[in-house]
N, C-alpha and C positions, 0 to 999 in steps of 0.2 A: 503494500500500500504506500509506504513511504517513498519506494523508488518510482512508482507509478506518478505520484504527485510531483516528485522532483523532476522526472523527465518531462511532464507537461510544462511545468515552470520553466524549465530550461530551454522549452521551445517557444516561450513568450506567452503561454496561456496562464489565465488565472485558474488555478486548481488548488483549493484549500482542503477539500474532503472528497471521498468517494461514495458511491451508492454500491452496496454489495447485493448481487443477485444470486441466490443460492438454490440448489436443488438437493433435496434428500439429506444426507449427512453434512452437505455443505452448510446447512443451517446451524448444526451443532458447532462446526468450526467457526462460522461467523460470530455466534454467541461467545465463543472462546476469545475471538479476536477482540471484542470490545470489553471482555471481563477485565477488571482492574489488576487481577493477580496472574492473569495469563497474557494475552496480547496487549491489553492497556492501550488500545487504539481508538477509543470511542470518541475522542476529539477529532480524529481524521475520517469518521464515518458519518455521513449525512443521514442515511437511512438504509434499511435492509428490506429486500423483497425475498421472502422464503417460498419455495415451491415444495410442496409435499415433504415438509420437514417433520422428522419423527420427534417432535418437541419433548415428549416424555417417554419416547420408545415406540417400537413397532411390534405388535405381537406377530406379525408376519415373519419377523427375523427368527423368532423362537421356531415357528413352523417350518421355515426353510432350513434350518439347521437340523431339524428332525426328519423332514421329508423331502428336501431338496425342492427345486423349482417345478418338478412334475410336469416337464414340458414334453409332450408327446412328439412334438416336432423335431426335438433333438435326436430322438432314437432313429427317426426316419430321414434325418438330415434335410427336413423341409426349410425352405426359405423363410417360413413363418416362425420358426423356433425362436425362442427369446434369446437375446444377447446375455442376459444375465445367467440363464441356464449354461449358455456355453462357456461362460467364464468362470462363475461360481459353483456350478454343478447341478446335474439333474437330480441327483440322489443326496439324501441327508449326509452320507458318509463323505461325499465330495465337498459340500458346503462346509461341514463342521471342520474338515481338514484345513479350510481356508479361514473361516470366521473365527473358529475356536482358537486359533493361534494368532489372532490380530486384535488388539486392544481397539482399534477403530471399528472393527466389525462387531465386536461386542458392545460397544457403545450404542448400537442401534437396537438392542434389546429393551423391552420394557423396563423403566426404572421404578424406583419406589413410588414416584408420583403417578404412575400409571394406576395405582390402586390395587385393591385386593379382588380375588375371585374371577380373574380373567381367563385363567386356564381351567377348563371344566371337562369332566368326564360326564357324558349325558347317557340316558337310556330313554329314548322317546323324549318326552317333556320333563323327566325327572333328572335333577342333578344329583349324580352319585358322590362327586367330590369336586372341590374347587379350590384352587391355589392362586396366588398365596393367600394365607389367612391372617398373617401378622405384619403385613406391609413390607416384606423384604424378599422379592423374588430372587435375589442373589443367594441366600441362605435356603430358601425354601423350595426353589426349583433349580436354579443354575448349578449350584455347587452340590447338589445332592447326588450321591452315587448309588448305582445299582437298582434305581427304581424305572418303571416303564416311563415316567414322565421326565426323567433326568435329562437336562439339556446336553451335558458333555458325555457322549459315547465314547469311553476311553480308547477303544479300538480303533476309532475313527480319527483321533487326534494326530497319530503318527502312522500314516498308511504305508510310509516307506520303512517303517521299523528301524529308524536311524537310532543308534545307541546315544544316549544322552540327548535325544532330540525332543520334540514336543511331548508333553504328558499332561496328565490331569493337574498336577500341582502347578505346572507353570500357566495353564490356562485359567486355573482358580486365581493365581496372582494377577492375570490380566483382568479377570472379572472384578477383583477388588480395585484395581486402577479404574475400570470403567465406572464402577459405583461411586468412586471418589469424584470422578469427572462430572457425572449426573448430578451428584450433590452440589457441587461447586457452581455449576451453571444453572441450577434449578430456577432461579429467579432473574436470571440475567437475559434481558431482551432490550433491543433499542427502542427508545421512545418513539421513533419513527419507523416501526416495523409494520410490515404487511405480509400476509400469508395467503396462499392459494393452494389448492390440491386438485388432482385430477384422477 
């Protein structure tokens, strides 16, 4: 941001601030940019336009890490298949190998601000179980081991079986960092912020 402003000023333009236009996780990054303990650049940002920002997380991230992008076009190599499925994986084991080892990917998960009872096991109209119950999806879902609803399938984290490579404890540490990030930016929004979704 500082370099962009400096470049325009060196070309003779008046440029004191920028407008950030974000998509998805870029919205979280922009909020970190203006946060006083992170980017501390709120005085250089005139406003922010957020497109489909997972402001408090996205339940779809949990689903993708468990099920993949479930893109039938990928299997048949159809031109209609999704780019996300091609990059991140058509199956849960492929997506988990990427997002489970990346703090940024884990920052897309529902945060504490997402609320309770968003993960439900249903039978017809009856809810058999719902989580989280105590406001902490990191402890109640993401870092739980050996349950059908556990986020991190340990065998999926290190598909290459690299010695001293990715593992549950390293991913749990990344989840702790994602949780701290979520907590830090929870109330950080630019006063001239706009959002849209599609």
